[in-house]
C-alpha positions as CSV (number, residue, x, y, z in Angstrom):
1,M,0.0,0.3,-0.2
2,S,1.6,3.4,-0.9
3,Q,2.4,5.8,2.0
4,K,1.1,9.4,1.8
5,R,2.2,12.8,3.4
6,K,1.7,16.0,2.6
7,I,5.3,17.7,2.1
8,I,5.8,21.6,1.3
9,F,9.4,21.6,1.1
10,S,11.9,23.8,-1.2
11,V,13.3,21.5,-4.2
12,S,16.7,21.3,-2.0
13,L,19.5,19.5,-0.6
14,L,17.9,18.4,2.4
15,V,15.2,17.5,0.2
16,L,16.9,15.7,-2.5
17,L,15.4,16.1,-4.5
18,G,5.6,2.2,-11.9
19,M,3.5,5.5,-12.4
20,V,1.0,3.9,-14.6
21,F,2.7,0.6,-15.4
22,S,5.5,-1.7,-14.6
23,A,7.1,-3.7,-17.2
24,G,9.3,-6.6,-17.4
25,F,11.5,-6.9,-20.6
26,Y,13.6,-9.9,-22.3
27,F,16.5,-9.2,-24.5
28,G,15.3,-10.3,-28.1
29,G,12.2,-9.5,-27.4
30,Y,10.1,-7.5,-25.2
31,K,6.8,-8.0,-22.8
32,K,4.6,-5.8,-20.9
33,V,3.2,-6.8,-17.8
34,C,0.3,-4.3,-16.7
35,E,0.2,-3.7,-13.1
36,V,-2.2,-0.6,-13.4
37,C,-3.0,-0.5,-16.3
38,P,-3.6,3.1,-18.6
39,P,-7.0,4.1,-20.2
40,S,-8.0,2.5,-23.3
41,D,-7.4,5.4,-25.4
42,I,-4.1,5.8,-24.3
43,N,-2.0,3.8,-27.1
44,F,1.7,3.1,-26.0
45,S,2.5,1.0,-29.1
46,L,5.1,4.2,-29.9
47,F,6.9,3.2,-26.9
48,W,7.2,-0.4,-27.5
49,E,8.1,0.0,-30.8
50,S,11.4,2.7,-29.5
51,W,12.4,0.2,-27.4
52,K,12.3,-2.9,-29.8
53,V,14.2,-0.4,-32.3
54,L,17.0,0.5,-29.9
55,Q,17.3,-3.1,-28.9
56,E,17.7,-4.5,-32.5
57,K,20.0,-1.5,-33.7
58,F,21.8,0.2,-30.9
59,V,25.2,-0.8,-31.4
60,D,26.4,-1.2,-27.7
61,K,24.1,-4.3,-25.9
62,T,26.4,-3.6,-23.0
63,K,24.9,-0.5,-22.3
64,F,21.5,-1.7,-22.0
65,D,20.4,-1.2,-18.0
66,V,16.5,-2.6,-18.2
67,Q,15.8,-1.1,-14.8
68,K,18.0,2.5,-15.8
69,M,15.5,2.5,-18.7
70,I,12.6,2.2,-17.0
71,Y,13.6,4.6,-14.3
72,G,14.3,6.9,-17.5
73,A,11.1,6.6,-18.9
74,I,9.5,7.3,-16.0
75,S,11.6,10.8,-15.4
76,G,11.0,11.9,-18.6
77,M,7.4,11.4,-18.4
78,V,6.9,13.5,-15.1
79,E,9.7,16.0,-16.7
80,S,7.4,16.8,-19.3
81,L,5.0,18.4,-16.7
82,E,7.4,21.5,-16.4
83,D,6.8,21.6,-12.6
84,P,10.4,21.9,-10.9
85,Y,8.4,20.3,-7.7
86,T,7.1,17.2,-9.5
87,V,9.9,14.7,-9.7
88,F,10.4,11.0,-9.7
89,M,13.1,9.7,-7.3
90,T,15.0,6.3,-7.7
91,P,14.9,3.7,-4.4
92,Q,18.6,5.4,-3.5
93,D,16.9,8.8,-3.9
94,S,13.9,8.0,-2.0
95,K,16.0,6.9,0.9
96,K,17.8,10.1,0.7
97,F,14.9,12.2,1.0
98,N,13.5,10.1,4.1
99,E,16.7,11.0,5.4
100,D,16.2,14.2,4.7
101,V,13.1,15.0,6.2
102,R,14.6,13.5,9.5
103,G,17.0,16.3,9.4
104,S,20.2,14.2,9.3
105,F,22.0,13.8,5.9
106,E,25.6,14.2,4.1
107,G,26.0,17.1,1.7
108,V,26.8,21.1,2.5
109,G,23.6,22.1,4.0
110,I,21.6,24.4,1.7
111,E,17.9,24.8,0.1
112,I,17.9,25.5,-3.7
113,D,15.2,26.0,-6.1
114,I,14.9,27.4,-9.6
115,K,13.5,31.1,-10.0
116,N,13.0,32.6,-13.5
117,N,15.5,29.7,-15.2
118,Q,18.5,30.3,-12.5
119,L,19.5,27.9,-10.0
120,M,19.5,29.9,-6.4
121,V,19.9,29.3,-2.8
122,V,16.2,29.4,-0.8
123,S,18.7,28.9,2.4
124,P,21.7,27.7,4.3
125,L,20.8,25.6,7.0
126,E,21.9,26.7,10.8
127,G,25.8,25.4,11.8
128,T,26.2,23.6,8.2
129,P,29.5,23.6,5.8
130,A,27.1,26.3,3.6
131,Q,26.4,28.8,6.1
132,Q,30.1,28.9,7.4
133,A,31.4,29.4,3.8
134,G,29.2,32.3,3.7
135,I,26.4,31.4,1.5
136,K,23.3,33.4,1.8
137,S,20.0,33.4,0.9
138,G,19.2,34.6,-2.7
139,D,22.9,33.7,-4.0
140,K,22.6,32.3,-7.7
141,I,24.5,29.1,-8.3
142,S,26.0,29.4,-11.9
143,A,28.6,26.5,-11.9
144,I,28.9,23.6,-9.8
145,N,32.5,22.2,-9.6
146,G,33.1,24.4,-13.2
147,T,29.9,22.9,-14.8
148,S,27.4,25.4,-16.0
149,T,23.9,25.1,-14.2
150,F,21.9,26.5,-17.2
151,G,19.4,23.8,-18.0
152,M,20.6,21.9,-15.3
153,T,17.3,20.3,-13.1
154,I,16.7,21.1,-9.5
155,D,17.7,16.9,-9.2
156,E,20.6,17.0,-11.2
157,A,22.0,19.9,-9.0
158,V,20.9,18.3,-5.8
159,K,22.9,15.2,-7.1
160,T,26.3,16.6,-8.2
161,I,26.0,19.0,-4.9
162,R,25.7,16.1,-3.0
163,G,28.5,13.5,-1.5
164,R,30.3,11.7,1.1
165,K,31.4,14.2,3.7
166,G,34.9,15.2,3.6
167,T,35.1,15.9,0.4
168,E,34.8,19.2,-1.6
169,V,32.3,21.1,-3.9
170,T,33.0,24.5,-5.4
171,L,30.4,26.3,-6.0
172,A,30.3,29.4,-8.7
173,I,27.9,32.0,-6.6
174,N,26.6,35.6,-8.0
175,R,25.4,37.7,-5.5
176,E,23.7,41.1,-6.0
177,G,26.0,43.9,-5.3
178,W,29.2,41.7,-6.9
179,D,30.9,42.2,-10.1
180,G,30.8,38.7,-11.7
181,S,30.9,35.5,-9.8
182,K,33.2,34.2,-6.9
183,D,34.0,30.2,-6.4
184,I,33.2,29.3,-3.1
185,K,34.8,25.9,-1.8
186,I,32.8,23.9,0.6
187,I,33.5,21.0,2.5
188,R,30.7,18.3,2.6
189,A,30.0,16.9,6.4
190,T,27.4,15.1,8.2
191,I,24.7,17.6,8.3
192,K,21.9,17.1,11.5
193,V,19.4,20.3,11.2
194,P,18.0,21.1,14.6
195,S,14.2,21.8,14.4
196,L,14.5,25.2,16.8
197,K,16.1,27.4,19.2
198,L,15.1,29.0,22.2
199,E,16.8,32.0,24.4
200,F,15.2,34.4,26.6
201,K,15.6,37.9,26.2
202,D,15.1,41.2,28.2
203,D,12.1,42.6,29.1
204,N,10.5,38.8,29.1
205,I,11.0,38.6,25.5
206,C,11.1,35.0,24.2
207,Y,12.7,34.4,21.0
208,L,11.6,31.5,19.4
209,R,13.7,30.5,16.1
210,L,12.1,27.7,14.1
211,Y,14.7,26.0,11.7
212,Q,12.7,24.1,9.4
213,F,9.3,22.2,10.0
214,S,10.6,18.5,10.2
215,A,8.8,15.3,11.6
216,E,10.5,16.0,14.9
217,A,9.3,19.9,15.1
218,S,6.1,19.2,16.7
219,F,7.8,17.3,19.5
220,D,10.4,20.0,20.2
221,F,7.8,22.8,20.2
222,S,6.1,21.1,22.8
223,G,9.2,20.9,25.1
224,A,9.8,24.7,24.0
225,A,6.5,25.7,24.5
226,N,6.5,24.0,28.0
227,D,9.7,26.0,28.9
228,I,8.0,29.4,27.9
229,L,5.1,28.7,30.0
230,N,7.2,28.1,32.8
231,S,9.4,31.1,32.3
232,Q,8.5,34.9,32.8
233,C,8.0,35.5,29.3
234,Q,5.5,38.0,27.8
235,R,6.1,38.3,24.7
236,I,7.4,36.1,21.4
237,I,9.4,36.8,18.6
238,L,8.9,34.1,16.0
239,D,12.4,33.6,13.6
240,L,10.8,31.9,10.5
241,R,13.9,33.4,8.7
242,D,15.7,31.0,6.4
243,N,13.3,28.3,7.3
244,P,12.8,26.4,4.0
245,G,9.3,24.8,5.0
246,G,8.7,21.2,5.5
247,Y,5.3,19.6,6.6
248,L,2.1,21.2,6.2
249,E,0.7,19.2,9.0
250,I,3.6,20.6,11.3
251,S,2.5,24.0,10.4
252,Q,-1.0,23.5,11.4
253,D,0.2,21.9,14.6
254,I,2.4,24.7,15.5
255,A,-0.1,27.4,14.7
256,G,-2.8,26.1,16.5
257,W,-0.5,27.1,19.5
258,F,-0.7,30.9,18.6
259,L,-4.4,30.6,17.1
260,K,-7.7,29.9,18.6
261,R,-9.4,26.7,18.0
262,N,-11.1,26.4,14.3
263,E,-9.2,29.4,13.2
264,L,-8.2,29.0,9.5
265,V,-4.7,28.4,9.0
266,A,-4.1,27.4,5.0
267,V,-6.8,26.4,2.0
268,E,-5.7,24.0,-0.3
269,H,-6.9,24.3,-4.1
270,F,-6.7,21.4,-6.1
271,G,-8.1,22.5,-9.4
272,E,-11.3,22.4,-10.5
273,E,-12.2,18.9,-10.1
274,K,-11.9,18.3,-6.6
275,D,-13.4,20.5,-3.8
276,D,-10.8,22.8,-1.9
277,K,-9.5,21.8,1.7
278,E,-9.3,23.6,4.9
279,Y,-6.6,23.4,7.3
280,K,-7.7,24.9,10.7
281,S,-6.2,25.3,14.0
282,V,-6.7,22.6,16.7
283,G,-5.3,24.3,19.8
284,P,-3.9,24.4,22.6
285,S,-4.1,28.2,21.9
286,V,-2.0,28.6,24.7
287,F,-0.1,31.6,23.1
288,S,-3.3,33.4,21.6
289,E,-3.1,36.0,23.8
290,Y,0.8,36.5,23.8
291,P,1.9,39.8,21.9
292,V,4.2,38.2,19.1
293,V,6.2,39.7,15.7
294,V,7.4,37.4,12.9
295,L,10.9,37.6,11.1
296,I,10.8,36.7,7.4
297,N,13.1,36.7,4.7
298,G,14.1,35.6,1.3
299,G,14.8,32.1,2.8
300,S,11.3,32.0,4.4
301,A,9.4,29.3,2.3
302,S,6.1,27.1,1.8
303,A,5.5,25.9,5.4
304,S,6.8,29.0,7.4
305,E,4.9,31.2,4.8
306,I,2.1,29.4,5.4
307,L,2.4,29.8,9.4
308,A,3.2,33.6,8.8
309,G,0.0,34.3,6.9
310,A,-1.9,32.2,9.0
311,L,-0.8,34.9,11.9
312,R,-0.9,37.8,10.1
313,D,-4.4,37.3,8.7
314,N,-6.0,36.0,11.7
315,R,-4.2,38.1,14.6
316,G,-2.6,41.1,12.7
317,I,0.7,40.1,13.7
318,L,3.5,41.9,12.1
319,L,5.8,40.7,9.6
320,I,9.4,42.3,10.1
321,G,12.3,41.6,7.4
322,E,12.1,41.2,3.9
323,K,9.9,39.3,1.5
324,S,9.6,35.9,1.8
325,F,10.9,33.4,-1.1
326,G,7.1,32.6,-2.5
327,K,6.2,29.0,-3.0
328,G,2.7,28.3,-2.9
329,S,2.0,24.9,-3.8
330,V,1.6,21.5,-1.7
331,Q,3.4,18.0,-2.8
332,E,2.4,14.7,-1.6
333,V,4.9,11.5,-1.7
334,E,3.4,8.4,-2.9
335,S,5.9,5.6,-2.4
336,L,6.1,2.8,-5.3
337,P,6.6,-1.1,-5.0
338,D,10.3,-1.0,-5.4
339,G,11.4,1.6,-3.3
340,S,11.1,4.3,-5.6
341,S,8.8,7.2,-5.2
342,L,7.0,10.2,-6.6
343,K,7.2,13.5,-5.5
344,I,3.7,15.1,-7.1
345,T,2.2,18.7,-6.6
346,V,-1.2,18.4,-5.9
347,A,-2.2,21.6,-4.5
348,K,-1.8,25.4,-4.5
349,W,-2.6,26.7,-0.9
350,F,-3.7,30.0,0.0
351,T,-3.6,32.3,3.0
352,P,-6.6,32.6,5.4
353,K,-7.9,35.8,3.4
354,G,-7.4,34.2,0.0
355,E,-4.0,35.4,-1.3
356,S,-1.4,33.0,-3.3
357,I,1.9,33.8,-3.0
358,S,3.4,31.9,-5.8
359,D,6.6,33.2,-7.1
360,K,5.6,36.8,-5.4
361,G,5.9,35.7,-1.7
362,L,4.7,37.6,2.2
363,E,5.7,41.2,2.0
364,P,6.7,42.4,5.1
365,D,5.3,45.0,6.9
366,I,8.0,46.2,8.0
367,K,10.7,46.4,5.9
368,V,14.7,45.6,6.9
369,E,17.1,44.5,5.1
370,M,20.5,43.3,5.9
371,T,23.7,44.2,4.2
372,E,26.9,42.5,3.4
373,E,28.4,44.7,6.5
374,D,25.7,43.3,8.7
375,Y,26.7,39.9,8.0
376,T,30.5,40.5,8.4
377,N,29.8,42.2,11.6
378,D,27.6,39.5,13.1
379,K,24.5,42.5,13.6
380,D,21.0,41.4,13.3
381,P,19.0,44.8,12.6
382,Q,16.2,42.5,11.5
383,L,15.8,41.2,15.6
384,D,16.8,44.8,16.6
385,K,13.6,46.1,14.9
386,A,11.6,42.8,16.5
387,I,12.4,43.6,19.8
388,E,12.1,47.3,19.6
389,V,8.6,46.7,18.2
390,I,7.5,43.6,20.5
391,K,8.2,46.0,23.6
392,G,5.3,48.6,22.3
393,I,3.0,46.0,21.7
394,R,0.6,45.6,25.1
């Protein structure tokens, strides 16, 4: 039986990034074994004829890898949809994907995506080699190990950048304000991404940073919430900067701590042939009366945008920082019998007030930009502004 979970990661190094039939082949001929037969009006004869011609005429029979060719055919079918978030994953890639959402893998620790036909960094993950090497949200990756990323799919980029810990990868980075690109060398490592960090500031302010909406994030948030309730904290700064997303249900669960029960968190729109689905807060609502402000930036994507949008639409909570990434689609992971899987875009999501943020992102209510000098000198004017604003909220 297939397993399905709603997931709204940006396609990434965290996230690496048959469907209508499965087939067996015999050299010298071919035989189709249909497990999930296509509609009768779909004719696969062209596919089988092409297979037969290749079998008969291709010069190097040693290159015939049946399983690889089947996977290639499925990948080509998926890629024809021209949706960067809908991908086919081999058993090996599926294993890596499951490791990613559990928060541990080997690589450099960046979320990547394609925007305006350009491979770019959504966010570097906290404490990873990519962050330590100076990679930042919004960086454009023009080459990987000297190979141009022009025309490269996200999956291809993921496979090229990832690798065994201790090995090196070189990224050619273009950044706003730079003259040309710069090569940045990064040593891969085992990446263990925390879900959150809690700090207690002066004036009874709690600073809660969410790094991702992983499978463990809900449990970790519950523990942090208990710490807040047992403290003198009276105000909360929720930091969603460089949070690339995760599970939709986890975002819904965390929203329930800040909203009253049954308030709308997000709406999934599946198209004309299926009714919309509403996601509502389920409690415990213990922070629903707390003054809260939210920090966002260009690395805030998908599930973090859902949470930020829900808090602003329902409670008028201020968003501080820079415009978010703008990923407004929902993916569902379908496990296939041989361990491979499909990650499929199944819906578009909207904020409680009906806003779609696809490609345009959430605009902050108070815009505060981070400069190169701020990063270099370890300054955080966005957090400083959040502290200033929340002190004035009663």
